[in-house]
C-alpha positions as CSV (number, residue, x, y, z in Angstrom):
1,K,9.4,-0.6,-79.0
2,K,11.3,-2.7,-81.4
3,K,13.6,-1.3,-84.1
4,A,14.7,-2.8,-87.3
5,A,17.3,-1.8,-89.9
6,I,17.1,-2.5,-93.6
7,I,20.3,-2.6,-95.6
8,I,20.2,-2.6,-99.4
9,M,23.3,-3.2,-101.5
10,A,23.3,-2.1,-105.1
11,V,26.0,-4.0,-107.0
12,E,27.2,-2.5,-110.2
13,K,28.4,-4.9,-112.9
14,Q,32.1,-4.3,-113.7
15,T,33.2,-6.2,-116.7
16,L,36.8,-5.2,-116.9
17,M,37.5,-6.0,-113.3
18,Q,36.2,-9.5,-113.8
19,H,38.5,-10.0,-116.8
20,I,41.5,-8.8,-114.8
21,L,40.9,-11.0,-111.8
22,R,40.4,-14.0,-114.1
23,C,43.7,-13.1,-116.0
24,D,41.8,-13.0,-119.3
25,Y,44.2,-11.0,-121.4
26,E,42.2,-11.2,-124.7
27,A,39.0,-9.9,-123.0
28,C,40.9,-7.1,-121.3
29,R,42.5,-6.1,-124.6
30,Q,39.1,-6.1,-126.4
31,Y,37.5,-4.0,-123.6
32,L,40.2,-1.4,-123.8
33,M,40.1,-1.2,-127.6
34,N,36.3,-0.6,-127.4
35,L,36.9,2.1,-124.8
36,E,39.6,3.7,-126.9
37,Q,37.2,3.8,-129.9
38,A,34.4,5.3,-127.9
39,V,36.6,8.0,-126.5
40,V,38.2,8.8,-129.9
41,L,34.8,9.0,-131.6
42,E,33.4,10.8,-128.5
43,Q,30.4,8.5,-128.5
44,N,30.3,7.5,-124.9
45,L,32.5,9.6,-122.5
46,Q,30.6,8.1,-119.6
47,M,32.3,4.8,-120.4
48,L,35.7,6.3,-119.6
49,Q,34.3,7.6,-116.2
50,T,33.0,4.1,-115.5
51,F,36.4,2.6,-116.3
52,I,38.2,5.0,-114.0
53,G,35.7,4.3,-111.2
54,H,36.0,0.5,-111.2
55,R,36.7,-0.8,-107.7
56,C,36.9,-4.3,-106.1
57,D,37.3,-5.7,-102.6
58,G,39.1,-3.3,-100.2
59,N,38.4,-0.4,-102.6
60,R,41.2,-1.5,-104.9
61,N,41.2,0.1,-108.3
62,I,42.2,-1.5,-111.7
63,L,45.9,-1.0,-111.2
64,H,45.9,-2.6,-107.8
65,A,44.0,-5.6,-109.2
66,C,46.5,-5.9,-112.1
67,V,49.5,-5.9,-109.7
68,S,47.9,-8.5,-107.4
69,V,47.3,-11.0,-110.1
70,C,50.6,-10.6,-112.0
71,F,53.1,-12.1,-109.5
72,P,53.7,-15.8,-109.3
73,T,51.9,-17.8,-106.6
74,S,55.2,-19.5,-105.5
75,N,58.8,-18.7,-105.7
76,K,59.8,-22.3,-106.7
77,E,61.3,-22.8,-110.2
78,T,59.3,-24.9,-112.6
79,K,60.7,-28.2,-113.9
80,E,61.3,-26.8,-117.4
81,E,63.4,-23.9,-116.0
82,E,65.4,-26.3,-113.8
83,E,66.2,-28.6,-116.8
84,A,67.3,-25.6,-119.0
């Protein structure tokens, strides 16, 4: 009487979250411009729902990810700022 469990993980590709976590400003801007065009033209309203539903580790959303990557990694001044 042996029992087994099967676990299946379905991972959804999230393009905007990847760009945010990599701090790729240009790719984020392009994605948001495409999203805006799709919503204005009412071509793909599901794209907006997908955007709102983006999550990453710890169930963080897009805003949480933006805040986590926007602060400096250390509080030390750079050499250029010290010389100025």
